[in-house]
NUBAVO-569805 format. One line per field, with one value per residue (C-alpha): y, x negated, z; residue in one letter. Coordinates in nm, 4 decimals. Layout:
residues N
north <- Y;...
east <- X;...
up <- Z;...
residuo <- a;...
//
This chain:
residues 468
north <- 6.1532;5.8097;5.5616;5.2041;5.0396;4.7305;4.6929;4.3095;4.1839;3.8466;3.7148;3.5183;3.3774;3.6185;3.6097;3.9490;4.1737;4.1182;4.0887;4.2810;4.6340;4.7317;4.8690;4.9242;4.8322;4.9649;4.8621;4.9692;4.8481;4.9974;4.8599;4.9142;4.8481;4.7237;5.0610;5.1581;5.3463;5.3412;5.2618;5.1804;4.9080;4.9441;4.6698;4.7186;4.4899;4.4595;4.1781;4.0470;3.9146;4.2748;4.3626;4.3879;4.0696;4.1247;3.8361;3.8509;3.7709;3.4399;3.2926;3.4082;3.6647;4.0074;4.2167;4.5768;4.7598;5.1492;5.2403;5.6034;5.6742;5.9934;6.0501;6.4030;6.5267;6.8812;7.0132;6.8742;6.5926;6.3579;6.0634;5.9552;5.6796;5.5562;5.1740;4.9146;4.5444;4.3163;3.9588;3.7134;3.3933;3.1287;3.0897;3.3384;3.0083;2.9581;3.2790;3.2249;3.4567;3.6351;3.5761;3.9319;4.1354;4.1745;4.3538;4.5896;4.9349;5.0169;5.3935;5.5546;5.8030;5.9872;5.9361;6.1740;6.2791;6.2252;6.1469;6.1488;5.8033;5.8051;5.5280;5.5589;5.2395;5.2183;4.9280;5.0488;4.8507;5.0188;5.3374;5.4225;5.1604;5.3054;5.3606;5.5632;5.4879;5.7030;5.6759;5.8744;5.7540;5.8601;5.7620;5.5117;5.6339;5.2972;5.3660;5.1782;5.2493;5.0128;4.6714;4.7788;4.5849;4.6762;4.6972;4.3656;4.2624;4.0514;3.7746;3.5271;3.2734;3.2301;2.9718;2.9251;3.1372;2.9247;3.0914;3.1899;3.3357;3.7354;3.8629;4.1601;3.9719;3.7740;3.8134;3.6562;3.3049;3.3200;3.4619;3.6602;3.6996;4.0547;4.0971;4.4801;4.4568;4.2867;4.0860;3.7382;3.4901;3.3119;2.9865;3.1034;2.8954;3.0815;3.4327;3.4581;3.7508;3.8557;4.0968;4.2084;4.2309;4.5083;4.5599;4.2119;4.2194;4.4293;4.1691;4.0927;3.6523;3.4196;3.4107;3.5890;3.4962;3.6041;3.6230;3.6262;3.6329;3.7616;3.9370;4.1704;4.5562;4.5742;4.3853;4.1039;3.7025;3.5223;3.2341;2.8997;3.0823;2.9654;3.1789;3.1791;3.1654;3.0793;3.0694;3.2001;3.1490;3.4869;3.4789;3.7715;4.1160;4.1160;3.8813;3.7659;3.6131;3.4546;3.2243;3.1706;3.2474;3.0088;3.2115;2.9208;2.9491;3.3670;3.5257;3.8268;4.1332;4.3503;4.1338;4.2684;4.0375;4.1771;4.1018;4.1190;4.0215;3.9566;3.8814;3.5393;3.6198;3.7167;4.0929;4.2309;4.4665;4.5900;4.5240;4.6216;4.5142;4.4906;4.5152;4.2538;4.1156;3.8727;3.8804;3.5904;3.5257;3.6845;4.0132;4.0632;4.1949;4.5113;4.5612;4.7887;4.7314;4.8899;4.9905;5.4007;5.5114;5.2614;5.1084;5.0286;5.0683;5.1558;5.1401;5.1615;5.3003;5.6183;5.4710;5.2847;5.3178;5.4744;5.3068;5.2491;5.5639;5.7660;5.5626;5.6264;6.0532;6.0085;5.8380;6.1142;6.3927;6.2580;6.2797;6.5529;6.2948;5.9573;5.8267;5.6209;5.3460;5.3555;5.4583;5.1461;4.9270;5.1342;5.1116;4.7293;4.6276;4.4150;4.5172;4.7652;4.6168;4.6224;5.0284;5.1009;4.9440;5.1068;5.4376;5.4479;5.3064;5.6291;5.8339;5.6968;5.7475;6.0817;6.2770;6.4715;6.4565;6.1095;6.2723;6.3787;6.1136;5.9753;6.0753;6.4580;6.5095;6.3783;6.6166;6.9209;6.8206;6.7835;7.1251;7.2070;7.0629;7.2467;7.5764;7.4856;7.4038;7.6928;7.9223;7.7396;7.5856;7.6092;7.5246;7.2200;7.0932;7.0905;7.3309;7.0649;6.9005;7.2314;7.2692;7.5655;7.3229;7.0656;7.2723;7.4494;7.0773;7.0202;7.3411;7.5437;7.9266;8.0590;8.3224;8.5842;8.5424;8.7519;8.8407;8.9373;9.0001;8.9713;9.2748;9.3400;9.0780;8.8176;8.5858;8.6406;8.4398;8.4420;8.3285;8.1566;8.1796;7.9478;8.1116;7.8186;7.5447;7.4236;7.7894;7.9214;7.8007;7.9516;7.8126;7.9702;7.9246;8.0641;8.0808;7.9524;7.8606;8.1628;8.0193;8.1095;7.7564;7.8640;7.5611;7.4844;7.5671;7.5878;7.5122;7.5184;7.2862;7.0009;6.7420;6.9085;7.0587;7.2636;7.4999;7.8062;7.9494;7.9501;8.2962;8.2203;8.0761;8.4074;8.4945;8.5239;8.3886;8.0569;7.7170;7.3639;7.4527;7.1480;7.0883;6.9003
east <- -3.5499;-3.6061;-3.4031;-3.2633;-2.9556;-2.7877;-2.4547;-2.4177;-2.1810;-2.1467;-1.9334;-2.1655;-2.0377;-2.2176;-2.0004;-1.9402;-1.6232;-1.2379;-1.1192;-0.7812;-0.9299;-1.1225;-1.4739;-1.7988;-2.1424;-2.4895;-2.8147;-3.1874;-3.5513;-3.8493;-4.1324;-4.4094;-4.3792;-4.6959;-4.8046;-4.8179;-4.4775;-4.2388;-3.8822;-3.5847;-3.3660;-3.0035;-2.7596;-2.3962;-2.0990;-1.7328;-1.5279;-1.3642;-1.0254;-0.9551;-0.9431;-0.6156;-0.6514;-0.3831;-0.2176;-0.2814;-0.0861;-0.3080;-0.2182;-0.5557;-0.6066;-0.8734;-1.0104;-1.1283;-1.3708;-1.4604;-1.7897;-1.9991;-2.3029;-2.5165;-2.8363;-2.9459;-3.2906;-3.3370;-3.0002;-3.0274;-2.8489;-3.1353;-2.9561;-2.5249;-2.3506;-2.0051;-1.9594;-1.6889;-1.7516;-1.4618;-1.3808;-1.1492;-1.0106;-0.7673;-0.6230;-0.6608;-0.5970;-0.9712;-1.0580;-1.2597;-1.2478;-1.6242;-1.7016;-1.8190;-1.9046;-2.2741;-2.5306;-2.8494;-2.9417;-3.2835;-3.4276;-3.7917;-3.8483;-4.1601;-4.3395;-4.3069;-3.9422;-3.6007;-3.3003;-2.9194;-2.7574;-2.3744;-2.1547;-1.8002;-1.6092;-1.2098;-0.9978;-0.8419;-0.5464;-0.4741;-0.6242;-0.5461;-0.8230;-1.1125;-1.4112;-1.7457;-2.1108;-2.3847;-2.7872;-3.0758;-3.3827;-3.7261;-3.9466;-4.2855;-4.5784;-4.7991;-5.1672;-5.4624;-5.6482;-5.5253;-5.3023;-4.9169;-4.5791;-4.2825;-3.9217;-3.7256;-3.4342;-3.2067;-3.0210;-2.8082;-2.9412;-3.2839;-3.3285;-3.5136;-3.4265;-3.2106;-3.0958;-2.8232;-2.7981;-2.7929;-3.0970;-3.1048;-3.1168;-3.4369;-3.7852;-4.0619;-3.8990;-3.6792;-3.2874;-3.2032;-2.9184;-2.8853;-2.6531;-2.6221;-2.3605;-2.6567;-2.3996;-2.3583;-2.0543;-2.1654;-2.1283;-2.4162;-2.6948;-2.9557;-3.0857;-3.3065;-3.5771;-3.8336;-4.0595;-4.4440;-4.7557;-5.0415;-5.3592;-5.4938;-5.8100;-5.8718;-5.7819;-6.1201;-6.2351;-6.0703;-5.7053;-5.4459;-5.1503;-4.7958;-4.5642;-4.1984;-3.9708;-3.6094;-3.6076;-3.3406;-3.3323;-3.5318;-3.7894;-3.7404;-3.7709;-3.4658;-3.4357;-3.5220;-3.6104;-3.9400;-4.1570;-4.2868;-4.6669;-4.7983;-5.1336;-5.2031;-5.5413;-5.6715;-5.6740;-5.3973;-5.4014;-4.9958;-4.8019;-4.4248;-4.3311;-3.9990;-3.8537;-3.5772;-3.4581;-3.2598;-2.9521;-2.7163;-2.5780;-2.6746;-2.4140;-2.2197;-2.4141;-2.7368;-3.1044;-3.3898;-3.6275;-3.9787;-4.2326;-4.5706;-4.9282;-5.2305;-5.5984;-5.7503;-5.8121;-5.4552;-5.5703;-5.2130;-5.2755;-4.9184;-4.5328;-4.2025;-3.8655;-3.5113;-3.2129;-2.9165;-2.5655;-2.4281;-2.0129;-1.8045;-1.4474;-1.3042;-1.5283;-1.4783;-1.1630;-1.2479;-1.5959;-1.6691;-2.0754;-2.1375;-2.4380;-2.4714;-2.8250;-3.1721;-3.1149;-3.4408;-3.3866;-3.7133;-3.5589;-3.2683;-3.5295;-3.3691;-3.0215;-3.2132;-3.0319;-2.7087;-2.3407;-2.1002;-1.8797;-2.2195;-2.2271;-1.8017;-1.8611;-2.1592;-1.9954;-1.6740;-1.8792;-1.9492;-1.6074;-1.6442;-1.8279;-1.6147;-1.3015;-1.0359;-1.1759;-1.5359;-1.3575;-1.1620;-1.4122;-1.6001;-1.3000;-1.2813;-1.6468;-1.6808;-1.9719;-2.2526;-2.4857;-2.2800;-2.1598;-2.5378;-2.5983;-2.3321;-2.3950;-2.7595;-2.6736;-2.4009;-2.6747;-2.8704;-2.5975;-2.5192;-2.8300;-2.8379;-3.2402;-3.4305;-3.7369;-3.6108;-3.6856;-3.3280;-3.3666;-3.4973;-3.2086;-2.9682;-3.1248;-3.0894;-2.6761;-2.6131;-2.7542;-2.5276;-2.2716;-2.3375;-2.3248;-1.9783;-1.8712;-1.9533;-1.8136;-1.4294;-1.3693;-1.0056;-0.8270;-0.7442;-0.9972;-1.4125;-1.5097;-1.6184;-1.2959;-1.1061;-1.0326;-1.2902;-1.5888;-1.5016;-1.5245;-1.8601;-2.0134;-1.9259;-2.0417;-2.2448;-2.1944;-1.9782;-2.0770;-1.8313;-1.5459;-1.2019;-1.0652;-0.6929;-0.5791;-0.2041;0.0217;0.3807;0.5081;0.2060;0.0165;-0.3849;-0.5486;-0.9489;-1.0923;-1.3747;-1.6225;-1.8789;-2.0001;-2.2312;-1.9937;-1.8653;-1.9164;-1.7413;-1.4432;-1.2432;-1.0969;-0.7813;-0.7155;-0.4290;-0.3663;0.0353;0.0357;-0.0848;-0.3165;-0.6143;-0.5621;-0.6608;-0.5685;-0.6877;-0.3845;-0.4832;-0.8588;-0.9757;-1.2471;-1.1683;-0.9886;-0.8735;-0.5922;-0.4398;-0.1163;-0.1517;0.1476;-0.0293;0.0571;0.4549;0.3051;0.1590;0.5302;0.5525;0.9381;0.8485;0.9799;0.8437;0.5091;0.2978;0.1034;-0.1982
up <- 1.4673;1.4691;1.6697;1.6122;1.7189;1.6982;1.5978;1.6247;1.9730;2.0588;2.3336;2.6106;2.9783;3.2216;3.5678;3.6744;3.8395;3.8378;3.5143;3.5386;3.4339;3.1064;3.1975;3.0018;3.2450;3.1305;3.2489;3.0767;3.1003;2.9467;2.7151;2.4781;2.1093;1.9054;1.8587;2.2130;2.2367;2.4622;2.4207;2.6122;2.5560;2.6994;2.8197;2.7843;2.8460;2.8272;2.9939;2.7072;2.8525;2.9922;2.6109;2.4386;2.2038;1.8716;1.7019;1.3019;0.9796;0.9845;1.3505;1.4833;1.7005;1.7118;1.9536;1.8662;2.0902;2.0215;2.1701;2.1449;2.2753;2.3375;2.4678;2.6052;2.6611;2.7399;2.7145;2.3605;2.2203;2.1058;1.9848;1.9339;1.7711;1.7305;1.6023;1.6754;1.8048;1.6609;1.7241;1.6384;1.8333;1.7338;2.0637;2.3544;2.5663;2.5382;2.7290;3.0863;3.3447;3.3034;2.9436;2.8213;2.5441;2.5626;2.3758;2.3205;2.2079;2.1864;2.1389;2.1416;2.4469;2.4901;2.8062;3.1106;2.9938;3.1246;2.9160;3.0226;2.8587;2.8404;2.7004;2.5903;2.5638;2.4164;2.3568;1.9955;2.0549;2.3824;2.3886;2.7130;2.8441;2.8236;3.0312;3.0115;3.1994;3.3111;3.3869;3.3817;3.2712;3.3450;3.0093;3.1029;3.0089;2.9097;2.9036;2.7681;3.0810;3.3137;3.3671;3.3208;3.4021;3.1574;3.3665;3.4344;3.2548;3.4543;3.2691;3.2316;3.0605;2.8495;2.6209;2.2543;1.9643;1.7068;1.3587;1.3548;1.6866;1.7377;1.6436;1.8585;2.1818;2.0715;2.2832;2.0566;2.0551;2.3499;2.3709;2.6521;2.7408;2.9291;3.2646;3.2017;3.5743;3.7337;3.9687;3.9930;4.1618;4.4660;4.3034;4.0721;4.0706;3.8902;3.7929;3.4840;3.4478;3.1716;3.1399;2.9573;3.0925;2.9178;2.8824;3.0132;2.8814;3.1725;3.3861;3.5785;3.5676;3.3777;3.4483;3.6607;3.8582;3.7897;4.1113;4.1581;4.4935;4.6198;4.9483;5.1058;5.0853;5.4239;5.2375;5.4199;5.2458;5.1268;5.4037;5.2449;4.8669;4.7685;4.5679;4.2222;4.1387;3.7953;3.7060;3.3182;3.1092;3.0625;2.6267;2.5145;2.5559;2.6118;2.7372;2.7886;3.1299;3.1608;3.4637;3.7130;4.0466;4.2636;4.3874;4.4716;4.8429;4.8549;5.0432;4.9266;4.9166;4.7448;4.6994;4.5735;4.2845;4.3206;4.0455;4.0539;3.9078;4.0670;3.9764;4.0463;4.4318;4.4439;4.4906;4.3506;4.0008;3.9707;4.1236;4.0944;4.2026;4.0194;4.2301;4.1854;4.3464;4.4390;4.4628;4.6197;4.4570;4.7615;4.6917;4.3266;4.3907;4.5469;4.5080;4.1698;4.1106;3.8071;3.8197;3.6966;3.7665;3.8039;4.1857;4.3010;4.6239;4.8139;5.1668;5.4150;5.6845;5.7564;5.8157;6.0710;6.4209;6.2572;6.4774;6.2300;6.3008;6.2467;5.8745;5.8328;5.9059;5.6933;5.3832;5.4508;5.3755;5.0072;4.9554;4.6773;4.4688;4.5366;4.3978;4.5709;4.4773;4.6086;4.9204;4.9540;4.8712;5.1930;5.3982;5.2978;5.4625;5.7407;5.8462;5.9598;5.7239;5.4498;5.4727;5.5706;5.2077;4.9984;5.2005;5.0936;4.7020;4.6859;4.8027;4.5379;4.2463;4.3470;4.3579;4.0591;3.9883;3.9493;4.0442;4.4238;4.6809;4.7982;5.1428;5.0217;4.8844;5.1289;5.3591;5.1248;5.0385;5.4739;5.4684;5.2486;5.4096;5.7843;5.5327;5.4234;5.7429;5.8945;5.6344;5.5655;5.8492;6.0228;6.3239;6.1176;5.9523;5.9079;5.6469;5.3674;5.3894;5.3042;4.9668;4.8898;5.0863;4.8305;4.4934;4.6927;4.7248;4.4082;4.1888;4.4512;4.4792;4.2044;4.0184;4.0998;4.3938;4.3016;4.6325;4.6863;5.0154;5.1134;4.9943;4.9754;4.8687;4.7721;4.9238;4.9686;4.6953;4.5660;4.2796;4.2059;3.8935;3.7447;3.4189;3.3737;3.4215;3.0670;2.9668;3.2132;3.4715;3.7426;4.0267;4.2128;4.5951;4.7526;5.1312;5.0563;5.4882;5.6365;5.7930;5.5869;5.4986;5.1078;4.8822;4.5087;4.2632;3.9526;3.7809;3.3864;3.4708;3.2820;3.4798;3.7433;3.8545;3.6045;3.6150;3.4220;3.5565;3.9264;3.9584;4.0905;4.4056;4.5351;4.5479;4.9849;4.8457;4.7155;4.9037;4.8683;5.0078;5.0939;5.4122;5.3240
residuo <- m;k;f;f;l;t;l;c;a;i;f;f;c;s;l;a;h;s;q;d;k;f;f;v;s;m;d;a;a;q;f;r;d;s;q;n;h;t;y;v;e;l;y;y;s;v;p;q;n;a;v;t;w;q;k;n;s;e;d;t;f;s;a;n;i;l;l;n;i;q;i;t;h;k;d;t;l;y;a;a;n;v;w;r;v;e;n;s;l;a;d;t;a;s;l;e;s;g;q;q;v;v;d;l;l;q;y;p;l;d;p;g;e;i;y;h;v;t;l;y;a;q;d;v;f;n;p;e;s;s;d;s;v;s;m;q;i;l;a;e;n;y;t;l;d;q;v;l;m;s;d;v;q;i;a;t;d;i;s;g;f;q;t;g;t;t;k;s;l;q;k;g;s;y;q;v;i;p;q;p;g;l;s;f;g;s;d;s;h;s;l;f;y;y;f;e;l;y;n;l;n;l;m;p;g;d;y;y;h;v;q;a;f;l;a;d;t;t;g;q;s;i;e;n;q;t;a;i;d;r;r;r;p;l;k;y;d;t;s;r;e;i;g;k;v;d;i;s;g;l;a;s;g;l;y;v;l;n;y;q;v;a;d;e;h;d;n;i;i;q;a;k;q;k;t;f;f;v;i;s;d;q;d;k;r;i;v;d;l;r;t;n;e;d;l;y;f;q;s;l;g;f;l;d;g;f;t;e;k;a;l;d;l;e;f;d;k;l;s;p;f;l;n;p;e;q;k;e;v;y;d;g;l;g;s;i;k;a;k;k;t;m;l;y;r;t;w;h;i;i;r;d;d;p;s;i;p;v;q;l;f;r;n;k;y;l;a;r;v;a;q;v;d;e;r;y;k;t;s;f;r;p;g;w;k;t;d;k;g;i;v;f;l;k;y;g;n;p;s;d;i;e;r;n;p;s;v;a;g;t;k;p;y;e;i;w;k;y;d;s;l;e;g;g;a;i;f;v;f;i;d;r;q;g;f;n;r;y;e;l;v;h;s;t;k;r;g;g;m;y;d;p;n;w;k;r;l;i;d;v;n;q;q;g;t;m;i;r
//
């Protein structure tokens, strides 16, 4: 199997998240090569001042990041590689907030196929500092029978390419510095973008227009923002388009870069979008804007009319898929609009099939929540908040349930078996309180609650039970 991998990495300044935590960000854009084949560029970054810098004998400092990428296609490993990114400094005092290790990888894709990409990163000098990020990619089919556009690459800077700089970041005569986190500080002045046009020989007339403008997630244009409209002569079949938009003064929030191509009569031929974030220094400390999916928000319409209480309840129903940091972020949001945006984004991220519309996935999930509530509710809590309900929402119906009612000297317990989960996994629930409140006490699922001595807990004389 043929694939391309760039091993070079450089350090560029690109404002992103809080720098007190090691994390990896990833974004993707698809293009067509000279042989009319589809390929994807995977952009990644790691905060430079979150990495451990080790002093060398020659009074310099070095950092070392281990990266591992795995791409699967139809449950089969499509590509994998492990490599290191190293850098050195004379003095760590020169590190500035927001500096990133930035680079990209390239892989060919088969049109119409779905790929799952996971990137792992680890601080070699501090192995406990590690992170991973995943996304699913539906490969584009760049046919030859119509004018088409590539995805857009969001960048912190685009400049003329110079000898000696990193070749992997070269696009023709340009050097494009990606922003995989898709986030910018509220004091940032410009967002740069790059995309390509194909089959321009099919465009009618003598020239065409390349246009770009900013909007919010409801589609409303940003006040005081001037749209970009560039007239291009029809000379070539393909073109590289670069530009920048003014983002100075934008408040913290979610925004959409709209880019499109129109004919000489201003008829739009192709149009696409890319979502990005503006985060103030105050908000950066609580917001994780790592993009684990292609976030092309089409509309927040199905959440219109929701009260804050309704938004909070719906977000709470997603608890099986949320970590404490995400819950903290949501609780810290101060407006209905911000909560609505994060709720929609969360629905988008947890969707297990990118071909399913977000609203359809939401409807199916909420139907499952209603089923779980009816089946597992107790006098103390709704069914979707019980341990059984949470496991059911995450993994569906078990393959088999072993029910063990209370007998002399023991408490009732159940063993749920999932044959297709990690080659076979079990979840053990015990009614420790005697009120049909089954608590999860053991699981062989990786990362779950593991207690191989759980059978001691079915003893009715077991003490120290904690009511949750």
